[in-house]
C-alpha positions in Angstrom: 65.4 104.8 26.8 62.7 107.2 25.7 59.2 107.0 27.1 56.2 109.1 26.2 54.8 111.4 28.9 51.1 111.6 29.1 49.7 113.7 31.9 46.2 115.3 31.8 44.8 116.5 28.5 47.6 118.4 26.7 45.2 119.8 24.1 43.0 121.5 26.6 42.9 125.3 26.4 42.7 126.9 29.9 41.9 130.6 30.4 44.6 132.9 31.8 44.8 132.7 35.6 42.9 135.8 37.0 45.2 138.6 37.8 47.9 137.6 35.3 46.2 138.7 32.1 48.6 141.6 31.5 51.7 139.4 31.8 50.3 136.7 29.5 49.1 139.3 27.0 52.6 140.8 26.8 54.1 137.3 26.4 51.8 136.5 23.5 52.4 139.9 21.9 56.1 139.1 21.8 55.5 135.6 20.4 53.2 137.0 17.7 55.6 139.8 16.6 58.9 138.0 16.6 60.4 135.0 14.8 61.3 132.0 17.0 64.9 132.9 17.4 67.5 134.2 19.9 65.9 137.7 19.9 62.6 136.3 21.0 64.3 134.2 23.6 66.0 137.3 25.0 62.8 139.3 25.0 60.8 136.5 26.8 63.6 136.1 29.3 63.5 139.9 30.0 59.8 139.8 30.5 59.9 136.7 32.7 62.5 138.1 35.0 60.2 141.2 35.7 57.5 138.8 37.1 58.5 139.1 40.8 58.3 142.9 40.7 54.6 142.8 39.8 53.3 139.5 41.4 53.6 137.9 44.8 55.5 134.7 44.5 54.0 133.5 47.9 50.7 133.0 46.0 52.4 129.9 44.6 53.7 128.5 47.9 51.9 125.2 47.6 52.8 122.4 50.0 52.3 118.9 48.6 54.0 115.5 48.3 54.6 116.0 44.6 58.1 116.5 43.2 57.0 120.0 42.2 53.8 122.0 41.8 52.8 123.4 38.4 50.6 126.6 38.4 49.5 127.4 34.9 49.5 131.2 34.3 48.1 130.9 30.8 47.9 128.8 27.6 47.1 130.1 24.2 45.3 128.3 21.4 48.5 128.1 19.5 50.1 126.1 22.3 52.3 128.7 24.0 52.0 128.5 27.8 53.5 130.0 30.9 53.8 128.1 34.2 55.1 128.8 37.7 56.8 125.8 39.2 57.1 125.6 43.0 60.0 123.4 44.2 61.1 122.1 47.7 64.6 121.2 48.7 65.7 117.8 47.4 62.8 117.4 44.9 63.5 116.9 41.3 61.8 116.4 37.9 62.2 113.4 35.7 64.7 113.5 32.9 62.5 114.9 30.1 62.4 116.8 26.8 60.4 119.7 25.6 58.9 121.4 22.5 60.8 123.7 20.1 61.0 126.6 22.6 61.6 126.1 26.3 62.6 128.8 28.8 63.5 128.5 32.5 63.5 131.7 34.6 64.7 131.5 38.2 62.6 133.9 40.2 63.5 132.8 43.8 65.8 130.2 45.2 68.4 127.9 43.6 68.0 125.0 41.2 70.3 122.6 39.5 69.8 121.9 35.8 71.3 118.7 34.4 71.4 118.8 30.6 71.5 115.6 28.6 72.1 114.7 25.0 70.6 112.0 22.8 73.5 112.0 20.3 72.3 109.0 18.3 68.5 109.8 18.5 67.9 106.4 20.0 66.9 107.4 23.5 70.2 106.6 25.1 71.1 109.8 26.8 74.4 111.2 28.2 74.9 114.0 30.8 76.7 116.8 29.0 76.4 119.8 31.5 75.3 120.7 35.0 74.3 124.3 35.9 73.3 125.8 39.2 70.8 128.6 38.6 70.3 131.4 41.0 67.6 134.1 41.3 67.2 136.5 38.4 68.7 134.0 35.9 66.9 133.1 32.7 67.8 130.4 30.2 66.1 129.2 27.0 66.6 126.6 24.4 65.4 126.5 20.8 65.2 123.1 19.1 63.6 121.2 16.3 60.0 122.1 15.3 57.4 119.4 15.8 59.7 117.5 18.2 59.0 116.9 21.9 62.5 115.7 22.7 64.3 119.1 22.6 66.5 120.3 25.5 66.6 117.1 27.5 67.2 117.9 31.2 66.4 117.3 34.9 65.8 120.0 37.5 66.6 119.6 41.2 65.8 122.1 44.0 68.9 123.1 46.0 67.2 125.7 48.3 64.4 125.3 50.9 61.9 126.7 48.3 62.3 127.8 44.7 60.0 129.4 42.2 60.7 129.2 38.5 58.7 130.6 35.5 58.7 128.3 32.5 57.6 129.4 29.0 57.0 126.7 26.3 55.9 126.9 22.6 53.7 123.8 23.2 52.3 121.9 26.1 55.3 120.7 28.1 53.3 117.6 29.2 53.6 116.3 25.7 57.4 116.0 26.1 59.3 112.7 26.3 60.7 111.3 29.6 63.9 109.3 29.7 65.5 106.8 31.9 69.3 106.3 32.4 
């Protein structure tokens, strides 16, 4: 069953987080000079995995009762955004979909990624793969344009703390959530 996710104002443009302007500028340079294809995915993955060499991940060590914490690095007027997610052991996201481009880059820790498929397009999903993602691993998915049901998945934290960098072609909060 597919449900629409509405969190905050997904159309709000937020300035780049101070101190991260160079990273976000490089990300947007890649997006503006490449087609939305595998080459762009590889370039964005390469850039994302350099993040811990230049930035202190402990700056994102946020304690809360939420399933995970979202720290927006930057969001462009075109919709592209970069987010650091902070995860604690045993916490997980809902099962949800994303916009046309979605990238997950494991910076520290270990996560489990369960990938689902909506074969009939009716919201009835099936688990098709489970991956464990370690540090220095980047994954991306390219789906249909103008759809928020691409790359349906759930993320669970397997280590005491994990940090992941997510890059999306549109506001991830617009994505659909699913129940099984």
